[in-house]
MIFI-634844 format. One line per 2 residues: number of its first residue (from 1); their letters; for each residue x, y, z of C-alpha. Coordinates in Angstrom, 2 decimals. Layout:
// MIFI-634844
NUM) a) X:Y:Z | ...
//
This chain:
// MIFI-634844
1) xx) 142.48:138.87:102.48 | 143.19:137.64:105.97
3) xx) 142.44:133.87:106.27 | 139.40:133.34:108.48
5) xx) 140.94:130.15:109.83 | 143.87:131.99:111.37
7) xx) 142.42:134.89:113.39 | 144.80:137.44:114.81
9) xx) 144.24:139.97:117.54 | 142.68:143.32:116.78
11) xx) 145.64:145.30:118.08 | 148.04:143.10:116.13
13) xx) 146.10:143.77:112.93 | 146.21:147.51:113.55
15) xx) 149.94:147.32:114.22 | 150.57:145.47:110.98
17) xx) 148.54:148.00:109.00 | 149.96:151.04:110.79
19) xx) 146.44:152.02:111.90 | 145.64:153.98:115.06
21) xx) 143.75:152.55:118.02 | 140.78:154.86:117.43
23) xx) 139.49:152.18:115.05 | 139.36:149.52:117.79
25) xx) 135.72:150.15:118.79 | 134.64:149.08:115.29
27) xx) 136.46:145.74:115.31 | 135.22:143.99:118.44
29) xx) 132.43:142.00:116.75 | 134.29:140.75:113.66
31) xx) 134.37:136.93:113.44 | 137.85:136.76:111.87
33) xx) 139.24:138.70:114.84 | 137.25:136.69:117.41
35) xx) 138.70:135.84:120.77 | 137.59:132.24:120.65
37) xx) 133.87:132.81:121.23 | 131.14:131.31:119.08
39) xx) 128.79:134.04:117.87 | 125.74:131.78:117.95
41) xx) 126.38:131.21:121.66 | 126.42:134.89:122.57
43) xx) 124.01:135.67:125.38 | 122.94:139.15:126.36
45) xx) 120.81:140.67:129.12 | 119.14:144.08:129.23
47) xx) 117.44:145.03:132.50 | 114.83:147.79:132.05
49) xx) 113.56:149.57:135.18 | 110.40:151.68:135.43
51) xx) 109.09:153.01:138.76 | 106.14:153.14:141.13
53) xx) 104.51:149.75:140.64 | 101.87:148.81:138.10
55) xx) 98.10:148.53:137.73 | 97.74:144.83:138.48
57) xx) 94.45:144.21:136.72 | 95.82:145.78:133.54
59) xx) 99.25:144.16:133.64 | 98.96:140.52:134.66
61) xx) 97.71:138.07:132.03 | 95.95:134.85:133.00
63) xx) 98.35:131.98:133.59 | 98.92:129.84:130.54
65) xx) 99.99:130.24:126.95 | 100.13:133.51:125.04
67) xx) 99.96:131.71:121.71 | 96.74:129.71:121.87
69) xx) 93.62:129.14:123.94 | 92.10:125.89:125.19
71) xx) 91.63:123.18:122.56 | 93.43:125.21:119.93
73) xx) 91.25:128.32:120.28 | 92.47:131.85:119.69
75) xx) 94.75:133.34:122.33 | 93.27:135.95:124.65
77) xx) 94.28:139.57:124.02 | 97.18:140.84:126.08
79) xx) 96.20:143.08:129.02 | 96.10:146.83:128.21
81) xx) 99.56:147.63:129.61 | 101.15:144.82:127.58
83) xx) 99.21:145.58:124.38 | 102.18:147.37:122.71
85) xx) 104.09:144.07:122.99 | 101.51:142.18:120.90
87) xx) 103.95:141.62:117.97 | 106.20:139.73:120.39
89) xx) 103.63:137.67:122.30 | 105.41:134.43:121.39
91) xx) 108.67:135.87:122.80 | 107.13:136.96:126.14
93) xx) 107.41:135.36:129.56 | 105.73:136.87:132.64
95) xx) 106.46:135.73:136.20 | 103.79:136.43:138.82
97) xx) 104.37:135.62:142.47 | 108.12:136.37:142.48
99) xx) 108.49:138.66:145.49 | 111.15:140.87:147.03
101) xx) 111.20:139.61:150.63 | 114.20:141.65:151.78
103) xx) 113.49:143.58:154.98 | 115.60:145.85:157.14
105) xx) 116.32:149.57:156.97 | 114.85:151.99:154.46
107) xx) 111.36:152.76:153.20 | 109.46:150.62:150.71
109) xx) 110.76:152.47:147.66 | 114.37:152.39:148.89
111) xx) 114.27:148.66:149.58 | 112.35:148.25:146.35
113) xx) 115.05:149.62:144.06 | 118.09:149.04:146.28
115) xx) 117.31:145.35:146.83 | 115.70:144.68:143.44
117) xx) 118.80:143.36:141.70 | 120.96:142.76:144.78
119) xx) 118.60:140.56:146.83 | 120.25:141.76:150.04
121) xx) 119.60:144.33:152.77 | 120.59:147.98:152.67
123) xx) 123.28:149.18:155.00 | 122.19:151.43:157.88
125) xx) 122.63:155.04:156.83 | 121.37:158.59:157.06
127) xx) 118.94:158.71:154.11 | 115.49:159.12:155.60
129) xx) 112.42:157.85:153.78 | 109.02:158.55:155.31
131) xx) 108.67:157.22:158.87 | 110.90:154.19:158.24
133) xx) 114.40:153.81:159.60 | 117.05:155.63:157.55
135) xx) 119.29:153.56:155.27 | 122.28:153.77:152.97
137) xx) 123.51:151.84:149.96 | 123.03:148.15:149.26
139) xx) 125.27:145.71:151.10 | 126.00:143.57:148.04
141) xx) 126.43:143.58:144.25 | 123.54:143.49:141.79
143) xx) 122.97:140.42:139.63 | 123.86:142.24:136.41
145) xx) 127.30:143.02:137.85 | 127.70:139.46:139.12
147) xx) 127.01:138.22:135.59 | 129.30:140.91:134.19
149) xx) 132.21:139.74:136.33 | 131.57:136.12:135.34
151) xx) 131.62:136.97:131.63 | 134.66:139.25:131.96
153) xx) 136.61:136.47:133.68 | 136.63:134.40:130.47
155) xx) 138.43:135.47:127.28 | 135.65:134.11:125.08
157) xx) 132.95:136.29:126.65 | 134.88:139.35:127.85
159) xx) 133.88:142.61:126.16 | 135.26:146.12:126.02
161) xx) 133.02:147.51:128.77 | 131.62:144.46:130.52
163) xx) 128.39:146.36:131.17 | 126.80:149.67:130.22
165) xx) 124.30:151.55:132.38 | 121.87:153.78:130.46
167) xx) 119.43:156.21:132.05 | 116.48:158.31:130.92
169) xx) 116.08:161.45:133.05 | 117.59:159.97:136.19
171) xx) 117.85:162.85:138.71 | 121.30:164.33:139.09
173) xx) 121.79:163.25:142.68 | 123.15:160.16:144.39
175) xx) 120.84:158.48:146.89 | 119.21:155.11:147.43
177) xx) 116.13:156.05:145.38 | 118.20:156.71:142.23
179) xx) 120.50:153.66:142.10 | 119.71:150.02:141.29
181) xx) 123.09:148.78:140.01 | 125.86:147.95:142.49
183) xx) 129.41:146.81:141.75 | 129.67:145.62:145.37
185) xx) 128.77:146.63:148.93 | 128.50:150.41:149.16
187) xx) 129.40:150.71:145.46 | 126.44:152.12:143.50
189) xx) 126.95:152.52:139.74 | 125.64:155.75:138.23
191) xx) 123.60:155.40:135.02 | 124.47:157.76:132.16
193) xx) 121.32:159.58:131.09 | 122.87:161.98:128.56
195) xx) 123.20:160.44:125.08 | 126.18:162.72:124.35
197) xx) 128.03:161.35:127.36 | 127.20:157.76:126.48
199) xx) 128.30:158.29:122.87 | 131.58:159.76:124.11
201) xx) 132.12:156.79:126.41 | 131.43:154.25:123.69
203) xx) 133.58:155.82:121.00 | 136.20:157.57:123.07
205) xx) 135.42:161.02:121.75 | 134.54:164.09:123.76
207) xx) 133.61:167.23:121.90 | 131.46:170.29:122.25
209) xx) 127.83:169.80:121.22 | 127.92:172.89:119.02
211) xx) 130.84:171.61:116.98 | 129.99:167.93:116.83
213) xx) 132.26:166.26:114.30 | 131.85:162.71:113.13
215) xx) 133.85:159.97:114.79 | 133.84:158.30:111.37
217) xx) 135.50:161.29:109.71 | 138.42:160.86:112.07
219) xx) 138.89:157.12:111.46 | 137.68:156.90:107.85
221) xx) 141.08:156.16:106.33 | 141.99:153.67:109.04
223) xx) 138.72:151.78:108.61 | 139.27:151.67:104.84
225) xx) 142.73:150.17:105.38 | 141.34:147.54:107.74
227) xx) 138.38:146.75:105.48 | 140.68:146.06:102.54
229) xx) 142.18:143.01:104.27 | 139.00:141.61:105.84
231) xx) 136.86:138.73:104.57 | 133.59:139.71:102.90
233) xx) 131.44:138.91:105.96 | 133.64:141.05:108.21
235) xx) 133.47:143.93:105.73 | 129.67:143.73:105.77
237) xx) 129.56:143.80:109.58 | 132.02:146.70:109.70
239) xx) 129.95:148.66:107.20 | 126.75:148.00:109.18
241) xx) 128.39:149.23:112.39 | 129.66:152.36:110.67
243) xx) 126.17:153.00:109.26 | 124.68:152.69:112.77
245) xx) 127.16:155.22:114.10 | 126.65:157.60:111.17
247) xx) 122.88:157.47:111.62 | 123.12:158.09:115.32
249) xx) 125.48:161.01:114.82 | 122.96:162.57:112.46
251) xx) 120.22:162.17:115.06 | 122.49:163.52:117.77
253) xx) 123.32:166.62:115.77 | 119.67:167.15:114.79
255) xx) 118.50:166.82:118.40 | 121.32:168.94:119.83
257) xx) 119.03:171.17:121.83 | 116.49:168.48:122.62
259) xx) 118.87:166.23:124.51 | 120.90:168.94:126.18
261) xx) 118.57:168.74:129.13 | 119.44:170.23:132.47
263) xx) 118.15:168.27:135.45 | 116.74:170.84:137.90
265) xx) 117.56:170.74:141.58 | 114.26:169.87:143.22
267) xx) 113.01:168.07:146.28 | 113.78:164.32:146.36
269) xx) 111.94:162.34:143.72 | 110.63:165.33:141.78
271) xx) 111.52:165.90:138.15 | 109.43:168.56:136.46
273) xx) 111.19:169.14:133.14 | 110.53:165.87:131.35
275) xx) 108.97:166.82:128.01 | 112.09:165.50:126.25
277) xx) 111.78:162.07:127.82 | 110.49:160.36:124.63
279) xx) 113.37:161.74:122.53 | 116.01:160.79:125.06
281) xx) 114.50:157.32:125.43 | 114.71:156.60:121.71
283) xx) 118.26:157.93:121.45 | 119.41:155.81:124.37
285) xx) 117.73:152.76:122.84 | 119.53:153.37:119.54
287) xx) 122.84:153.64:121.38 | 122.11:150.49:123.36
289) xx) 121.38:148.51:120.20 | 124.58:149.83:118.60
291) xx) 126.56:148.79:121.70 | 125.23:145.23:121.51
293) xx) 125.75:144.99:117.76 | 129.37:146.10:118.24
295) xx) 129.81:143.61:121.10 | 130.87:146.44:123.41
297) xx) 128.93:144.67:126.15 | 126.60:141.75:126.76
299) xx) 125.05:143.17:129.93 | 123.19:146.49:130.05
301) xx) 120.63:148.33:132.14 | 118.15:150.99:131.06
303) xx) 116.71:152.95:133.99 | 113.73:155.27:133.50
305) xx) 113.78:158.06:136.11 | 114.04:156.65:139.65
307) xx) 112.17:155.03:142.49 | 109.50:157.51:143.58
309) xx) 109.64:158.58:139.92 | 107.55:161.67:139.34
311) xx) 107.56:161.99:135.55 | 104.75:164.12:134.17
313) xx) 103.91:162.63:130.81 | 102.13:165.55:129.23
315) xx) 102.60:164.03:125.77 | 100.13:161.38:126.95
317) xx) 97.71:163.94:128.30 | 98.81:163.23:131.88
319) xx) 99.64:166.34:133.90 | 100.01:164.70:137.31
321) xx) 103.26:163.18:138.53 | 103.50:159.40:138.19
323) xx) 104.31:158.86:141.87 | 101.37:160.99:143.00
325) xx) 99.03:159.01:140.76 | 100.44:155.71:142.05
327) xx) 99.34:156.59:145.60 | 95.70:157.05:144.61
329) xx) 93.36:154.23:145.74 | 92.32:151.54:143.29
331) xx) 88.84:153.03:143.34 | 90.10:156.22:141.68
333) xx) 89.36:155.05:138.16 | 90.78:158.19:136.55
335) xx) 94.14:157.68:138.25 | 94.12:153.97:137.34
337) xx) 93.47:154.81:133.70 | 96.32:157.34:133.63
339) xx) 98.71:154.91:135.30 | 97.71:152.32:132.72
341) xx) 98.50:154.82:129.96 | 101.88:155.59:131.55
343) xx) 102.87:151.95:131.90 | 101.68:151.17:128.39
345) xx) 104.01:153.93:127.17 | 106.91:152.19:128.92
347) xx) 105.82:148.93:127.27 | 105.86:150.75:123.93
349) xx) 109.47:151.79:124.49 | 110.37:148.18:125.28
351) xx) 108.55:147.10:122.11 | 110.64:149.64:120.17
353) xx) 113.82:148.24:121.73 | 112.72:144.70:120.83
355) xx) 111.93:145.73:117.26 | 115.33:147.40:116.84
357) xx) 117.01:144.24:118.14 | 114.87:142.02:115.90
359) xx) 115.76:144.13:112.85 | 119.51:143.94:113.54
361) xx) 121.23:140.77:112.28 | 123.41:138.86:114.74
363) xx) 126.98:139.82:113.73 | 128.77:136.77:112.40
365) xx) 125.97:134.47:113.49 | 122.41:133.47:112.69
367) xx) 119.13:135.23:113.42 | 118.85:138.65:115.01
369) xx) 120.17:140.36:118.10 | 116.82:139.64:119.76
371) xx) 117.36:135.91:119.23 | 120.43:136.18:121.46
373) xx) 119.18:138.82:123.92 | 116.77:138.74:126.85
375) xx) 115.09:141.98:127.90 | 113.96:141.95:131.53
377) xx) 111.41:144.63:132.46 | 110.87:145.14:136.17
379) xx) 109.86:147.62:138.87 | 110.64:148.34:142.52
381) xx) 107.04:147.72:143.62 | 104.14:145.47:142.77
383) xx) 101.66:148.28:143.37 | 102.31:151.90:144.25
385) xx) 99.53:152.69:146.72 | 100.31:149.73:148.99
387) xx) 104.10:149.78:148.52 | 103.92:146.00:148.24
389) xx) 106.93:144.15:146.92 | 104.84:141.07:146.25
391) xx) 103.95:140.32:142.64 | 106.66:142.63:141.33
393) xx) 106.21:142.89:137.54 | 108.78:140.61:135.94
395) xx) 108.50:140.40:132.17 | 111.07:138.78:129.90
397) xx) 111.23:139.22:126.14 | 113.64:137.59:123.70
399) xx) 115.72:134.49:123.28 | 119.05:135.11:124.94
401) xx) 118.83:132.85:127.97 | 117.05:129.77:126.69
403) xx) 113.87:130.30:128.70 | 110.63:128.99:127.19
405) xx) 108.60:132.03:126.14 | 105.02:132.57:125.04
407) xx) 103.83:131.86:128.60 | 102.46:133.51:131.73
409) xx) 103.71:131.69:134.85 | 102.52:131.96:138.43
411) xx) 104.54:131.05:141.53 | 103.52:130.73:145.22
413) xx) 105.21:133.91:146.54 | 108.78:132.73:145.99
415) xx) 111.76:134.96:146.92 | 113.12:136.88:143.99
417) xx) 116.64:135.78:144.95 | 115.82:132.46:143.30
419) xx) 114.98:134.24:140.05 | 118.23:136.23:140.20
421) xx) 120.08:132.94:140.64 | 118.26:131.53:137.61
423) xx) 119.50:134.46:135.51 | 123.10:133.76:136.50
425) xx) 122.74:130.02:135.85 | 121.29:130.74:132.39
427) xx) 124.62:132.40:131.56 | 126.46:129.27:132.68
429) xx) 127.38:130.72:136.07 | 126.24:127.51:137.76
431) xx) 128.86:127.66:140.49 | 126.87:130.47:142.08
433) xx) 124.77:128.70:144.72 | 123.63:131.73:146.74
435) xx) 122.96:135.33:145.78 | 122.04:138.15:148.11
437) xx) 120.51:137.05:151.40 | 121.22:133.29:151.65
439) xx) 118.05:132.75:153.70 | 116.07:133.15:150.48
441) xx) 118.20:130.86:148.31 | 117.77:127.49:150.02
443) xx) 115.56:126.08:147.24 | 118.04:127.03:144.53
445) xx) 117.42:128.75:141.20 | 113.80:129.30:140.23
447) xx) 112.61:126.23:138.30 | 110.16:126.04:135.41
449) xx) 111.66:128.79:133.24 | 113.21:126.52:130.63
//
């Protein structure tokens, strides 16, 4: 066996064994081949986006603790939208009063999603939204990409991809309403919303859906050769990764028709054919968990539809488009109930993601993936019918960034740039003193999270 105290590079190991590079994706998270990082110190961030604001009365909990009432009494139930997250109440942190104060060109939805993670104005452009001035792409990078570049700059935290951008029925068009991730000014990053395409990117294989052949069949002998010289713990991790891939391939083959969705060409913001949304969501979540377990990336985004998202969730008994419902007044109790159902479904998908992370051991470390991962769920608006970007829903779940969870916090309308700075500083990127529009960063990273 290879001595754990004298790690060698992955490519060097393959060279010594005469093994092809197709096996490389399975070796990135093995402790004996580590690049100097400490597994227990791994930090991960997943940003989940859902559109069109929330139903405030059914989302925001009362400020205080999620884990106990006054004088040791029982904790209050979570609000209806957050109810699916009940098993993780002690891992939750909500931030009310963190507001997107970016102004400038573009309508409310465009500035909502385009400035959400960038904290900076949109460029002038020719994309017209409502009666507002037209706009283009964001004029700066998004915080996930800032963190990505910071991690990639250090050998101990660099990963194969740096970041992965997942989508669930994101319309097949490029405009400000469909992009939230930016590599830099005028550089939107397109999410991949086809599980086949994401699988091909992760494992370097591209093949016809009708003749899907296992990646593992192609590298079986190479993996056996590598496994024979690995320590026992590395063999276990390698076997777990292979099992994840084998299970996903089985799902992929079984859902061949279900995920081969064609995004229709419709008017901006409209997506009619979304009955497969639940299946695609679960498949993307499974791929995302596999990517983190393999240490392909430590930064990921999961974007559901788009700003002005018009999903019709018929599986919930909702025939109307989400965006149309979001514009109904608060007094329309039927619309409010349906929007609550829709947002609770999104919460259920996040709960599923959290459960999958919690059930996956940290490779080469202690605890689970969830212990080293923070899920951030957010939205481009605080409320759809007013287009407000005050009280944007910010919910964090997990233990990756060292924030103190089990709490609902309230802030006095602070700029969200300060929260974005706090995310970067939690990764150790403390040299970053400003992010996005510097006018909103004077008070530094948002305090009180730790």
